[in-house]
DSSP file (Angstrom, degrees, kcal/mol; ACC not computed):
  #  RESIDUE AA STRUCTURE BP1 BP2  ACC     N-H-->O    O-->H-N    N-H-->O    O-->H-N    TCO  KAPPA ALPHA  PHI   PSI    X-CA   Y-CA   Z-CA
    1    1 A X              0   0    0      0, 0.0     3,-0.1     0, 0.0     2,-0.1   0.000 360.0 360.0 360.0 138.0    0.0    0.0    0.0
    2    2 A X        -     0   0    0      1,-0.1     2,-0.1     2,-0.0     0, 0.0  -0.354 360.0 -99.9 -72.9 150.8    1.3    3.5   -0.9
    3    3 A X        -     0   0    0      1,-0.1    -1,-0.1    -2,-0.1     0, 0.0  -0.440  20.5-144.9 -70.3 142.1    2.2    5.9    1.8
    4    4 A X        +     0   0    0     -2,-0.1     2,-0.3    -3,-0.1    -1,-0.1   0.263  58.7 123.2 -91.9  10.9   -0.4    8.5    2.5
    5    5 A X        -     0   0    0      1,-0.0     2,-0.3     0, 0.0    -2,-0.1  -0.558  39.9-171.7 -78.3 134.8    2.2   11.2    3.3
    6    6 A X        -     0   0    0     -2,-0.3     2,-0.1     0, 0.0    -2,-0.1  -0.899  29.8 -99.3-121.9 154.5    1.9   14.4    1.2
    7    7 A X        -     0   0    0     -2,-0.3     2,-0.1     1,-0.1     3,-0.1  -0.439  41.6-110.1 -70.7 144.0    4.3   17.3    1.0
    8    8 A X        -     0   0    0     -2,-0.1    -1,-0.1     1,-0.1     3,-0.1  -0.457  40.0 -99.4 -70.5 145.9    3.4   20.3    3.1
    9    9 A X        -     0   0    0      1,-0.1     2,-0.1    -2,-0.1    -1,-0.1  -0.350  47.7 -94.0 -64.6 149.5    2.3   23.4    1.1
   10   10 A X        -     0   0    0     -3,-0.1     2,-0.4     1,-0.0    -1,-0.1  -0.415  42.7-162.8 -66.2 135.9    5.0   25.9    0.6
   11   11 A X        -     0   0    0     -2,-0.1     3,-0.1    -3,-0.1     2,-0.1  -0.938  23.0-110.8-119.4 143.3    4.9   28.7    3.2
   12   12 A X        -     0   0    0     -2,-0.4     3,-0.1     1,-0.1     0, 0.0  -0.391  45.0 -96.2 -68.1 151.4    6.7   32.1    2.9
   13   13 A X        -     0   0    0      1,-0.1    -1,-0.1    -2,-0.1     2,-0.1  -0.306  47.3 -92.7 -65.7 153.4    9.6   32.5    5.2
   14   14 A X        -     0   0    0      1,-0.1     2,-0.2    -3,-0.1    -1,-0.1  -0.388  45.3-110.2 -66.4 142.8    8.9   34.4    8.5
   15   15 A X        -     0   0    0     -3,-0.1    -1,-0.1     1,-0.1     2,-0.1  -0.494  27.8-128.0 -75.5 141.5    9.6   38.1    8.3
   16   16 A X     >  -     0   0    0     -2,-0.2     4,-2.3     1,-0.1     5,-0.2  -0.334  29.7-101.7 -78.4 170.9   12.5   39.5   10.2
   17   17 A X  H  > S+     0   0    0      1,-0.2     4,-2.2     2,-0.2     5,-0.2   0.887 124.9  50.9 -61.8 -38.9   12.1   42.4   12.6
   18   18 A X  H  > S+     0   0    0      2,-0.2     4,-2.5     1,-0.2    -1,-0.2   0.911 109.6  49.9 -65.1 -42.3   13.5   44.8    9.9
   19   19 A X  H  > S+     0   0    0      1,-0.2     4,-2.4     2,-0.2    -2,-0.2   0.888 109.9  51.2 -63.9 -38.7   11.1   43.5    7.3
   20   20 A X  H  X S+     0   0    0     -4,-2.3     4,-2.6     2,-0.2    -1,-0.2   0.910 110.0  49.1 -64.5 -42.4    8.2   43.9    9.7
   21   21 A X  H  X S+     0   0    0     -4,-2.2     4,-2.5     2,-0.2    -2,-0.2   0.919 112.0  49.0 -62.3 -42.9    9.2   47.5   10.4
   22   22 A X  H  X S+     0   0    0     -4,-2.5     4,-2.4     1,-0.2    -2,-0.2   0.895 111.3  49.8 -63.3 -39.4    9.5   48.2    6.7
   23   23 A X  H  X S+     0   0    0     -4,-2.4     4,-2.4     2,-0.2    -2,-0.2   0.913 111.3  48.3 -66.5 -42.3    6.1   46.7    6.1
   24   24 A X  H  X S+     0   0    0     -4,-2.6     4,-2.4     2,-0.2    -2,-0.2   0.911 112.4  49.4 -62.9 -42.0    4.5   48.8    8.9
   25   25 A X  H  X S+     0   0    0     -4,-2.5     4,-2.4     2,-0.2    -2,-0.2   0.898 110.7  50.4 -63.9 -40.5    6.2   51.9    7.5
   26   26 A X  H  X S+     0   0    0     -4,-2.4     4,-2.2     2,-0.2    -2,-0.2   0.921 111.8  47.0 -64.1 -43.3    4.9   51.1    4.0
   27   27 A X  H  X S+     0   0    0     -4,-2.4     4,-2.4     2,-0.2    -2,-0.2   0.886 111.8  51.0 -66.4 -38.1    1.3   50.6    5.3
   28   28 A X  H  X S+     0   0    0     -4,-2.4     4,-2.4     2,-0.2    -2,-0.2   0.912 110.9  48.3 -65.0 -42.2    1.5   53.8    7.3
   29   29 A X  H  X S+     0   0    0     -4,-2.4     4,-2.6     2,-0.2    -2,-0.2   0.895 111.1  50.8 -63.7 -40.2    2.7   55.7    4.2
   30   30 A X  H  X S+     0   0    0     -4,-2.2     4,-2.3     2,-0.2    -2,-0.2   0.909 110.6  49.0 -63.5 -42.0   -0.1   54.2    2.1
   31   31 A X  H  X S+     0   0    0     -4,-2.4     4,-2.1     2,-0.2    -2,-0.2   0.904 112.4  48.2 -64.2 -41.4   -2.7   55.2    4.7
   32   32 A X  H  X S+     0   0    0     -4,-2.4     4,-2.3     2,-0.2    -2,-0.2   0.909 111.4  50.0 -65.3 -42.1   -1.3   58.7    4.8
   33   33 A X  H  X S+     0   0    0     -4,-2.6     4,-2.3     1,-0.2    -2,-0.2   0.897 109.7  51.2 -63.5 -39.9   -1.3   58.9    1.0
   34   34 A X  H  X S+     0   0    0     -4,-2.3     4,-2.4     2,-0.2    -1,-0.2   0.900 109.3  50.8 -63.9 -40.5   -4.9   57.7    0.9
   35   35 A X  H  X S+     0   0    0     -4,-2.1     4,-2.3     2,-0.2    -2,-0.2   0.913 110.5  48.7 -62.6 -43.1   -5.9   60.4    3.4
   36   36 A X  H  X S+     0   0    0     -4,-2.3     4,-2.2     1,-0.2    -2,-0.2   0.903 111.6  50.0 -63.4 -40.0   -4.3   63.1    1.4
   37   37 A X  H  X S+     0   0    0     -4,-2.3     4,-2.4     2,-0.2    -2,-0.2   0.902 110.1  49.7 -65.5 -40.8   -6.0   61.9   -1.8
   38   38 A X  H  X S+     0   0    0     -4,-2.4     4,-2.3     2,-0.2    -2,-0.2   0.907 111.3  48.8 -65.7 -41.1   -9.4   61.8   -0.1
   39   39 A X  H  X S+     0   0    0     -4,-2.3     4,-2.5     1,-0.2    -1,-0.2   0.900 111.2  50.7 -63.8 -39.7   -9.0   65.4    1.2
   40   40 A X  H  X S+     0   0    0     -4,-2.2     4,-2.2     2,-0.2    -2,-0.2   0.909 110.3  48.7 -64.4 -41.9   -7.9   66.5   -2.2
   41   41 A X  H  X S+     0   0    0     -4,-2.4     4,-2.3     2,-0.2    -1,-0.2   0.902 111.0  50.7 -64.4 -40.4  -11.0   64.9   -3.8
   42   42 A X  H  X S+     0   0    0     -4,-2.3     4,-2.4     2,-0.2    -2,-0.2   0.922 109.9  49.6 -64.1 -44.3  -13.3   66.5   -1.2
   43   43 A X  H  X S+     0   0    0     -4,-2.5     4,-2.6     1,-0.2    -1,-0.2   0.912 110.9  50.7 -60.0 -41.6  -11.7   69.9   -1.8
   44   44 A X  H  X S+     0   0    0     -4,-2.2     4,-2.3     2,-0.2    -2,-0.2   0.897 110.2  48.6 -63.6 -40.6  -12.2   69.4   -5.6
   45   45 A X  H  X S+     0   0    0     -4,-2.3     4,-2.4     2,-0.2    -1,-0.2   0.900 112.2  48.5 -67.3 -39.7  -15.9   68.5   -5.1
   46   46 A X  H  X S+     0   0    0     -4,-2.4     4,-2.5     2,-0.2    -2,-0.2   0.922 111.8  49.8 -65.1 -42.8  -16.6   71.5   -2.9
   47   47 A X  H  X S+     0   0    0     -4,-2.6     4,-2.3     1,-0.2    -2,-0.2   0.901 111.1  49.5 -62.0 -40.9  -14.8   73.8   -5.4
   48   48 A X  H  X S+     0   0    0     -4,-2.3     4,-2.4     2,-0.2    -1,-0.2   0.913 110.5  50.1 -63.9 -42.7  -16.9   72.3   -8.2
   49   49 A X  H  X S+     0   0    0     -4,-2.4     4,-2.3     1,-0.2    -2,-0.2   0.907 111.5  48.3 -63.0 -41.8  -20.1   72.8   -6.2
   50   50 A X  H  X S+     0   0    0     -4,-2.5     4,-2.6     2,-0.2    -1,-0.2   0.906 110.9  50.9 -64.9 -41.3  -19.2   76.4   -5.5
   51   51 A X  H  X S+     0   0    0     -4,-2.3     4,-2.4     2,-0.2    -2,-0.2   0.904 111.2  47.9 -63.6 -40.9  -18.4   77.0   -9.1
   52   52 A X  H  X S+     0   0    0     -4,-2.4     4,-2.4     2,-0.2    -2,-0.2   0.904 111.8  50.4 -65.9 -40.9  -21.8   75.5  -10.2
   53   53 A X  H  X S+     0   0    0     -4,-2.3     4,-2.5     2,-0.2    -2,-0.2   0.929 112.2  46.4 -62.4 -45.7  -23.6   77.7   -7.6
   54   54 A X  H  X S+     0   0    0     -4,-2.6     4,-2.6     1,-0.2    -2,-0.2   0.914 112.8  49.7 -64.3 -42.1  -21.9   80.9   -8.8
   55   55 A X  H  X S+     0   0    0     -4,-2.4     4,-2.4     2,-0.2    -1,-0.2   0.893 111.4  49.5 -63.8 -38.6  -22.6   80.0  -12.4
   56   56 A X  H  X S+     0   0    0     -4,-2.4     4,-2.5     2,-0.2    -2,-0.2   0.919 112.5  46.7 -66.4 -43.2  -26.3   79.4  -11.6
   57   57 A X  H  X S+     0   0    0     -4,-2.5     4,-1.9     2,-0.2    -2,-0.2   0.901 112.8  50.2 -64.9 -39.7  -26.6   82.6   -9.7
   58   58 A X  H  < S+     0   0    0     -4,-2.6    -2,-0.2    -5,-0.2    -1,-0.2   0.916 112.7  46.4 -63.4 -43.2  -24.9   84.5  -12.5
   59   59 A X  H  < S+     0   0    0     -4,-2.4    -2,-0.2     1,-0.2    -1,-0.2   0.895 113.2  48.0 -68.7 -40.0  -27.1   83.0  -15.2
   60   60 A X  H  < S-     0   0    0     -4,-2.5     4,-0.3    -5,-0.2    -1,-0.2   0.822 111.5-126.8 -70.4 -29.8  -30.3   83.6  -13.2
   61   61 A X    >X  -     0   0    0     -4,-1.9     4,-1.3    -5,-0.2     3,-0.6   0.425   7.1-112.9  88.1 131.8  -29.3   87.2  -12.5
   62   62 A X  H 3> S+     0   0    0      1,-0.2     4,-2.9     2,-0.2    -1,-0.1   0.774 113.0  65.2 -69.3 -24.7  -29.2   88.8   -9.1
   63   63 A X  H 34 S+     0   0    0      1,-0.2    -1,-0.2     2,-0.2     5,-0.1   0.847 104.9  44.2 -66.2 -33.4  -32.1   91.1  -10.0
   64   64 A X  H <4 S+     0   0    0     -3,-0.6     3,-0.4    -4,-0.3    -1,-0.2   0.799 117.1  45.6 -79.9 -29.2  -34.4   88.1  -10.3
   65   65 A X  H  < S+     0   0    0     -4,-1.3     2,-0.6     1,-0.3    -2,-0.2   0.912 122.3  33.0 -79.4 -43.7  -33.1   86.5   -7.1
   66   66 A X  S  < S-     0   0    0     -4,-2.9    -1,-0.3    -5,-0.1     3,-0.1  -0.713  80.2-175.7-117.4  79.0  -33.1   89.6   -4.9
   67   67 A X    >   -     0   0    0     -2,-0.6     3,-1.7    -3,-0.4    -3,-0.1  -0.349  43.8 -79.9 -70.7 154.7  -36.0   91.7   -6.0
   68   68 A X  T 3  S+     0   0    0      1,-0.3    -1,-0.1    -5,-0.1    -5,-0.0  -0.317 119.4  20.1 -57.0 132.9  -36.4   95.1   -4.4
   69   69 A X  T >  S+     0   0    0     -3,-0.1     3,-1.5     3,-0.0     4,-0.4   0.599  77.9 135.9  85.1  12.4  -38.1   94.7   -1.0
   70   70 A X  G X   +     0   0    0     -3,-1.7     3,-1.2     1,-0.3     4,-0.2   0.808  67.2  61.6 -63.5 -28.2  -37.3   91.0   -0.6
   71   71 A X  G >  S+     0   0    0      1,-0.3     3,-0.9     2,-0.2    -1,-0.3   0.704  92.4  66.0 -72.0 -17.4  -36.3   91.6    3.0
   72   72 A X  G <  S+     0   0    0     -3,-1.5    -1,-0.3     1,-0.2    -2,-0.2   0.656  86.1  72.1 -76.1 -14.0  -39.8   92.8    3.8
   73   73 A X  G <         0   0    0     -3,-1.2    -1,-0.2    -4,-0.4    -2,-0.2   0.659 360.0 360.0 -73.6 -15.1  -41.1   89.2    3.1
   74   74 A X    <         0   0    0     -3,-0.9    -1,-0.3    -4,-0.2    -2,-0.1   0.446 360.0 360.0 -86.8 360.0  -39.5   88.0    6.3
């Protein structure tokens, strides 16, 4: 009868302390870069929203938006 022993699957070698520090530093840098990218995207979206608002107000005309005596409606 044939032996039922099978070879163990290959495992990567254990990381040294230096490799672990490098890996932690890499992950921290990646997290920081992701945070900067998200802040940049948020600023861009806010800037786009402000530009659309200003363009809409410009197109509508301030005379139509703020008619004389509009403050008396409050």
